[in-house]
C-alpha positions as CSV (number, residue, x, y, z in Angstrom):
1,X,-4.8,52.9,-25.2
2,X,-6.0,53.2,-21.5
3,X,-3.6,51.7,-19.0
4,X,-4.6,48.4,-17.4
5,X,-2.5,49.1,-14.4
6,X,-4.2,49.4,-11.0
7,X,-5.0,53.1,-10.5
8,X,-4.0,54.9,-7.4
9,X,-6.3,57.1,-5.3
10,X,-5.0,60.2,-3.6
11,X,-6.4,62.3,-0.8
12,X,-5.0,65.7,0.2
13,X,-5.1,65.4,4.0
14,X,-4.9,69.2,4.8
15,X,-3.6,69.0,8.3
16,X,-3.0,72.8,8.5
17,X,-0.7,74.5,9.5
18,X,1.3,71.3,9.3
19,X,1.3,67.7,10.6
20,X,4.8,68.0,12.0
21,X,4.4,69.6,15.4
22,X,7.3,72.0,14.7
23,X,6.6,72.4,11.0
24,X,5.0,75.8,11.5
25,X,8.4,77.1,12.6
26,X,10.1,76.3,9.3
27,X,11.2,79.5,7.5
28,X,9.0,78.7,4.5
29,X,5.9,77.7,6.5
30,X,2.8,79.9,6.5
31,X,1.3,79.4,10.1
32,X,-1.8,81.4,9.1
33,X,-3.0,78.4,7.0
34,X,-4.9,77.2,10.1
35,X,-7.5,80.1,10.1
36,X,-7.1,81.9,6.8
37,X,-9.8,80.7,4.4
38,X,-8.0,82.1,1.4
39,X,-5.3,79.6,2.0
40,X,-7.8,76.8,2.3
41,X,-9.2,77.7,-1.1
42,X,-5.7,78.0,-2.7
43,X,-4.7,74.5,-1.3
44,X,-8.0,73.0,-2.5
45,X,-7.6,74.4,-6.0
46,X,-4.0,73.3,-6.1
47,X,-5.2,69.7,-5.2
48,X,-7.8,69.9,-7.9
49,X,-5.3,71.0,-10.6
50,X,-3.3,67.9,-9.6
51,X,-6.4,65.6,-9.9
52,X,-6.4,64.4,-6.3
53,X,-9.6,62.4,-5.5
54,X,-10.4,64.4,-2.5
55,X,-9.3,66.8,0.2
56,X,-9.8,65.8,3.7
57,X,-10.1,67.6,7.1
58,X,-9.6,66.0,10.4
59,X,-11.5,67.6,13.3
60,X,-11.5,67.7,17.1
61,X,-14.2,69.5,19.0
62,X,-11.8,70.8,21.6
63,X,-8.5,72.6,22.0
64,X,-6.0,69.7,22.0
65,X,-4.3,69.4,25.4
66,X,-7.0,71.3,27.3
67,X,-6.6,69.1,30.3
68,X,-2.9,69.5,30.4
69,X,-3.2,73.3,29.9
70,X,-5.7,73.5,32.8
71,X,-3.1,71.6,34.9
72,X,-0.4,74.2,34.0
73,X,1.5,72.4,31.3
74,X,2.9,75.4,29.3
75,X,4.7,73.2,26.8
76,X,1.3,73.1,25.1
77,X,1.7,76.8,24.1
78,X,4.3,75.7,21.6
79,X,2.1,73.2,19.8
80,X,0.3,74.1,16.6
81,X,-3.1,72.9,15.4
82,X,-4.9,74.4,18.4
83,X,-7.5,76.4,16.5
84,X,-9.1,75.6,13.1
85,X,-12.1,76.4,10.9
86,X,-15.1,74.2,11.5
87,X,-14.7,71.7,8.6
88,X,-18.2,71.1,7.4
89,X,-18.8,74.9,7.0
90,X,-15.4,75.1,5.3
91,X,-16.4,72.3,2.8
92,X,-19.5,74.2,1.8
93,X,-17.5,77.3,1.1
94,X,-14.8,75.3,-0.8
95,X,-17.4,73.7,-3.0
96,X,-18.1,77.0,-4.6
97,X,-14.5,77.5,-5.7
98,X,-13.9,73.9,-7.0
99,X,-15.7,71.6,-9.5
100,X,-14.3,68.1,-9.4
101,X,-12.4,67.3,-6.2
102,X,-14.1,65.5,-3.4
103,X,-14.8,67.2,-0.1
104,X,-14.5,65.1,3.1
105,X,-14.6,66.2,6.7
106,X,-14.6,64.5,10.1
107,X,-17.7,64.6,12.3
108,X,-17.7,62.5,15.5
109,X,-20.6,60.1,16.4
110,X,-19.7,60.5,20.0
111,X,-20.7,64.2,20.4
112,X,-23.2,64.8,17.6
113,X,-26.8,63.8,16.7
114,X,-27.6,61.7,13.5
115,X,-30.2,64.1,12.1
116,X,-27.9,67.1,12.2
117,X,-25.0,65.1,10.6
118,X,-27.3,63.6,7.9
119,X,-28.6,67.1,7.0
120,X,-25.2,68.8,7.1
121,X,-23.5,66.4,4.7
122,X,-26.5,66.0,2.4
123,X,-26.6,69.8,2.1
124,X,-22.8,69.9,1.2
125,X,-23.4,67.1,-1.4
126,X,-26.1,69.3,-3.1
127,X,-24.0,72.4,-3.0
128,X,-21.0,70.5,-4.5
129,X,-23.1,68.5,-7.0
130,X,-22.2,65.1,-5.5
131,X,-18.7,65.6,-4.0
132,X,-19.3,65.3,-0.3
133,X,-17.9,62.8,2.2
134,X,-18.3,62.2,5.9
135,X,-15.4,60.8,7.9
136,X,-17.2,58.9,10.6
137,X,-15.2,58.7,13.8
138,X,-15.6,57.9,17.5
139,X,-13.9,60.7,19.4
140,X,-10.3,60.0,20.3
141,X,-9.1,63.1,22.2
142,X,-10.3,63.0,25.8
143,X,-10.3,66.8,25.9
144,X,-13.6,66.7,23.9
145,X,-15.5,65.1,26.8
146,X,-15.3,68.3,28.9
147,X,-17.2,70.3,26.2
148,X,-20.1,67.9,26.1
149,X,-21.3,67.4,29.7
150,X,-18.8,64.7,30.6
151,X,-15.6,64.4,32.6
152,X,-14.3,61.5,30.4
153,X,-15.1,59.6,27.2
154,X,-17.8,56.9,27.1
155,X,-16.1,53.5,27.2
156,X,-14.4,52.5,23.9
157,X,-16.7,49.6,23.0
158,X,-19.8,51.6,23.8
159,X,-18.6,54.4,21.6
160,X,-18.4,52.0,18.7
161,X,-21.8,50.5,19.5
162,X,-23.2,54.0,19.3
163,X,-21.3,54.7,16.1
164,X,-22.9,51.6,14.4
165,X,-26.4,52.8,15.3
166,X,-25.5,56.4,14.4
167,X,-24.4,55.3,10.9
168,X,-27.6,53.2,10.5
169,X,-29.7,56.3,11.3
170,X,-27.8,58.7,9.1
171,X,-27.9,56.4,6.0
172,X,-31.6,55.7,6.7
173,X,-32.3,59.4,6.7
174,X,-30.3,59.8,3.4
175,X,-32.8,57.4,1.9
176,X,-35.8,59.5,3.0
177,X,-36.6,60.5,-0.6
178,X,-36.5,58.5,-3.8
179,X,-35.1,60.0,-7.0
180,X,-37.8,62.0,-8.7
181,X,-39.8,62.5,-5.5
182,X,-40.1,66.3,-6.2
183,X,-42.6,66.9,-9.0
184,X,-42.8,70.7,-8.9
185,X,-46.0,70.3,-11.0
186,X,-47.5,73.8,-11.4
187,X,-50.5,72.6,-13.3
188,X,-51.7,70.1,-10.6
189,X,-50.3,72.0,-7.7
190,X,-48.4,68.9,-6.4
191,X,-45.0,69.6,-5.1
192,X,-43.8,66.1,-4.2
193,X,-44.9,62.4,-4.6
194,X,-45.8,61.1,-1.1
195,X,-45.2,57.5,-2.2
196,X,-41.5,58.4,-2.8
197,X,-41.1,59.8,0.8
198,X,-40.1,57.5,3.7
199,X,-40.4,57.9,7.4
200,X,-37.4,56.2,9.2
201,X,-39.2,55.6,12.5
202,X,-35.9,54.4,14.1
203,X,-36.0,53.3,17.8
204,X,-32.8,51.9,19.1
205,X,-30.6,51.8,22.2
206,X,-29.0,55.2,21.6
207,X,-31.4,57.0,19.2
208,X,-35.0,57.6,18.5
209,X,-35.4,59.4,15.1
210,X,-38.6,59.7,13.1
211,X,-37.5,61.4,9.9
212,X,-37.8,62.1,7.0
213,X,-34.8,64.2,6.3
214,X,-35.6,67.7,5.0
215,X,-33.0,67.5,2.2
216,X,-33.7,65.6,-1.1
217,X,-31.7,62.5,-2.1
218,X,-28.0,63.1,-2.7
219,X,-26.7,63.7,-6.2
220,X,-24.4,60.7,-5.8
221,X,-27.0,58.4,-4.1
222,X,-25.6,59.3,-0.7
223,X,-22.4,61.0,0.5
224,X,-19.3,58.9,0.7
225,X,-18.5,57.6,4.2
226,X,-14.9,57.4,5.3
227,X,-13.7,55.8,8.5
228,X,-10.4,56.0,10.4
229,X,-10.3,53.5,13.2
230,X,-8.0,50.5,13.0
231,X,-8.7,48.7,16.3
232,X,-10.7,45.6,16.2
233,X,-14.0,47.5,16.7
234,X,-12.7,50.0,14.1
235,X,-12.0,47.4,11.5
236,X,-15.5,45.9,12.0
237,X,-17.1,49.3,11.7
238,X,-15.1,50.0,8.5
239,X,-16.1,46.7,6.9
240,X,-19.8,47.5,7.8
241,X,-19.9,51.2,6.9
242,X,-16.9,52.6,5.1
243,X,-16.4,53.5,1.4
244,X,-12.9,54.8,2.3
245,X,-10.6,53.8,5.2
246,X,-8.0,56.3,6.3
247,X,-5.4,54.4,8.2
248,X,-1.9,54.7,9.6
249,X,0.5,52.0,8.5
250,X,4.3,52.2,8.4
251,X,5.4,48.7,7.4
252,X,4.3,47.0,4.2
253,X,3.6,43.6,5.7
254,X,1.3,45.1,8.4
255,X,-0.4,47.2,5.8
256,X,-1.0,44.1,3.6
257,X,-2.5,42.3,6.6
258,X,-4.7,45.2,7.5
259,X,-5.8,45.5,3.8
260,X,-6.7,41.8,3.6
261,X,-8.4,41.7,6.9
262,X,-10.7,44.7,6.4
263,X,-11.7,43.7,2.8
264,X,-12.1,40.1,3.9
265,X,-14.8,41.1,6.4
266,X,-17.0,42.9,3.9
267,X,-19.0,39.8,2.7
268,X,-20.6,39.4,6.2
269,X,-22.3,42.8,5.6
270,X,-23.4,42.1,2.1
271,X,-20.6,44.0,0.5
272,X,-17.7,43.4,-1.9
273,X,-14.0,44.1,-1.2
274,X,-13.9,46.7,-3.9
275,X,-16.6,48.6,-2.1
276,X,-13.8,50.0,0.2
277,X,-10.8,52.0,-0.8
278,X,-8.0,51.7,1.8
279,X,-5.7,54.8,2.0
280,X,-2.9,55.0,4.5
281,X,-1.3,58.4,5.4
282,X,2.1,59.3,4.1
283,X,4.3,62.3,4.8
284,X,6.7,63.1,2.0
285,X,10.0,64.8,2.5
286,X,11.3,65.4,-1.0
287,X,14.9,66.2,-2.1
288,X,16.8,66.2,-5.4
289,X,19.0,63.6,-3.7
290,X,18.5,61.3,-0.8
291,X,21.0,63.3,1.2
292,X,19.1,66.6,0.5
293,X,15.9,65.0,1.6
294,X,17.5,63.7,4.8
295,X,18.9,67.2,5.5
296,X,15.4,68.6,5.2
297,X,14.0,66.1,7.6
298,X,16.7,66.7,10.1
299,X,16.2,70.4,9.8
300,X,12.5,69.9,10.8
301,X,13.5,67.7,13.7
302,X,15.9,70.3,14.9
303,X,13.0,72.7,15.4
304,X,11.3,70.3,17.8
305,X,12.2,70.5,21.5
306,X,12.1,67.2,23.4
307,X,9.7,68.4,26.0
308,X,7.2,69.4,23.3
309,X,7.6,66.1,21.6
310,X,6.9,64.3,24.9
311,X,3.8,66.4,25.5
312,X,2.5,65.4,22.1
313,X,3.1,61.7,22.9
314,X,1.4,62.1,26.3
315,X,-2.1,61.9,24.8
316,X,-1.4,58.3,23.8
317,X,0.0,57.4,27.3
318,X,-2.9,58.3,29.6
319,X,-2.7,56.3,32.8
320,X,1.1,56.7,33.4
321,X,3.3,59.7,34.0
322,X,5.3,59.6,30.8
323,X,7.4,62.6,32.0
324,X,8.8,60.5,34.9
325,X,10.6,58.1,32.6
326,X,14.2,58.7,31.3
327,X,14.2,60.0,27.8
328,X,17.0,57.8,26.7
329,X,15.5,54.7,28.4
330,X,13.2,52.2,26.7
331,X,9.6,53.1,25.8
332,X,7.5,52.0,28.8
333,X,4.6,49.6,28.5
334,X,1.4,51.5,28.3
335,X,-1.9,50.6,30.0
336,X,-4.9,49.9,27.8
337,X,-6.3,53.1,26.5
338,X,-9.9,54.3,26.3
339,X,-9.1,56.4,23.2
340,X,-6.8,56.0,20.1
341,X,-6.3,52.3,20.8
342,X,-5.0,51.5,17.3
343,X,-2.6,54.4,17.2
344,X,-1.3,53.5,20.7
345,X,-0.7,49.9,19.5
346,X,1.1,51.1,16.3
347,X,3.4,53.3,18.5
348,X,4.2,50.4,20.8
349,X,4.9,48.0,17.9
350,X,7.2,50.5,16.3
351,X,9.1,51.1,19.5
352,X,9.6,47.4,20.1
353,X,10.5,46.4,16.6
354,X,13.2,49.1,16.3
355,X,14.3,49.1,19.9
356,X,13.6,52.8,20.2
357,X,14.1,55.0,23.2
358,X,11.4,57.2,24.7
359,X,13.0,60.2,23.1
360,X,13.1,58.6,19.7
361,X,9.5,57.5,19.9
362,X,8.3,61.0,21.0
363,X,10.2,62.7,18.2
364,X,9.0,60.2,15.6
365,X,5.3,60.5,16.6
366,X,5.6,64.3,16.6
367,X,7.0,64.3,13.1
368,X,4.0,62.5,11.5
369,X,1.5,61.4,14.2
370,X,2.1,57.8,13.5
371,X,2.0,57.9,9.7
372,X,4.7,56.8,7.4
373,X,7.4,59.4,6.6
374,X,8.9,59.0,3.1
375,X,12.3,60.7,2.9
376,X,13.9,60.7,-0.5
377,X,13.8,61.6,-4.2
378,X,10.7,61.9,-6.4
379,X,11.6,58.5,-7.9
380,X,12.1,56.8,-4.5
381,X,8.7,58.1,-3.2
382,X,6.8,57.2,-6.4
383,X,8.4,53.7,-6.4
384,X,7.4,53.1,-2.7
385,X,3.8,54.2,-3.4
386,X,3.7,52.0,-6.5
387,X,5.0,49.0,-4.6
388,X,2.4,49.3,-1.9
389,X,-0.3,49.7,-4.6
390,X,0.9,46.6,-6.5
391,X,1.2,44.4,-3.4
392,X,-2.3,45.1,-2.1
393,X,-1.1,47.1,0.9
394,X,-3.2,50.1,-0.2
395,X,-5.6,51.4,-2.9
396,X,-4.1,54.9,-2.5
397,X,-2.7,57.3,0.0
398,X,-3.5,60.4,2.0
399,X,-0.8,63.0,1.5
400,X,-0.1,64.7,4.9
401,X,2.5,67.5,4.8
402,X,4.9,68.7,7.5
403,X,3.9,72.3,6.8
404,X,2.1,74.3,4.1
405,X,2.2,75.2,1.3
406,X,5.7,74.2,0.1
407,X,5.8,70.4,0.7
408,X,2.3,70.0,-0.6
409,X,3.1,72.0,-3.8
410,X,6.3,69.9,-4.2
411,X,4.4,66.6,-4.0
412,X,1.6,67.9,-6.3
413,X,4.0,69.2,-9.0
414,X,6.8,66.6,-8.8
415,X,5.6,63.3,-7.5
416,X,2.1,63.2,-9.1
417,X,3.5,63.8,-12.6
418,X,5.9,60.8,-12.0
419,X,2.9,58.7,-10.9
420,X,1.1,59.8,-14.1
421,X,4.1,59.0,-16.2
422,X,4.0,55.4,-14.7
423,X,0.4,55.1,-15.7
424,X,-0.9,54.6,-12.2
425,X,-2.7,57.9,-11.6
426,X,-5.2,59.9,-13.6
427,X,-4.4,62.9,-15.8
428,X,-8.1,64.0,-15.8
429,X,-11.1,63.3,-13.6
430,X,-13.2,60.3,-14.8
431,X,-16.5,61.7,-13.5
432,X,-18.3,64.5,-11.7
433,X,-19.1,62.9,-8.4
434,X,-16.7,61.7,-5.7
435,X,-18.1,58.2,-6.0
436,X,-17.5,58.2,-9.7
437,X,-13.9,59.3,-9.3
438,X,-13.2,56.8,-6.5
439,X,-14.7,54.0,-8.6
440,X,-17.4,53.3,-6.0
441,X,-20.9,52.1,-6.9
442,X,-24.0,54.1,-5.9
443,X,-25.7,52.3,-3.0
444,X,-29.3,51.3,-3.5
445,X,-31.9,52.9,-1.3
446,X,-33.2,50.6,1.4
447,X,-36.7,51.2,0.0
448,X,-35.8,50.3,-3.6
């Protein structure tokens, strides 16, 4: 009999070569996972064997810390995640070597154009037979601005205003063609039905786009849209646009409040709460015993110099000289940021709640970039995930590993079988498309 338990969704957030800023130094780590496509394919196929819903790639259109490097900060030379394969091209290549797993990548609305993004993800959706997803973000890293004719980011609220219109244009372009528009009728010589083609003719504050898109309708209606912002404008954007929300939550009560808040906003946009899957990030550190898991975590932390940890924290503390404060003093108050607002607030809340020093905050952020670190046995980690699922703190999780491939393989081969044994995670894919596997409905065309 099919289990009636709520089913967990899982994403493999492939933050190669590792989400821990010193993870690449671990003796078992493979640093080349950042640029070696063979490793990308092996990790994607490992995720598919374990029945993850999707793999996911973050992206930044800059070398992180460019401003600091230009100013002579050589601690940045010890940070990983400096170069990476462009993620949408990578998804297209991975589609050929996989058959069921979803393929999601980040593309910013701040430094792209809607037609290009609509075309790119629609193409990946056709190549993959309906498994593509676009992670819609407004750029966080200020370093990006210098690569796109600017000295600094557009103001935060304006970036979100542009993102809303950007999404409206992209989804409108995805509706350019009805199902069955292309007749390919050799006898009559008619290639397509003009009545099933639609010009968008969008004229807004930020964009003027005629259309139609020169890619046919998506195999899954339209690609899945993910969203990662958790600030007030981010939550509003998620409720309006997102099928999946990738978020950073470390405390269950805050996670439950976020879950209820975002889903509670959906009705204002003609949507239902189940139209959005909320998936916080988690970093698992797995041991046969709790003591062994703790030893693994401490071994990773021992690889991280304090000055490197502080350099990593500095991107959330623009406006003050974080290096001028005593490491063993309290975390200073931060001025309001123009980027990564929600992550900055999460860091401040964590520091205040746990009375953390600046050193402790920097090292904690460097270990997981603000996501929850789960240190313990397979049973402990599975139980924590099940509790969050049952208490409506999450619909699933993004698994983000300290380095690759070892911790990812351990989670896939140890924790996932335990989740399956508990009846809260699939043992086989339910459908062929990403929407089917996530349990998301196919959105109707605006012209239907």
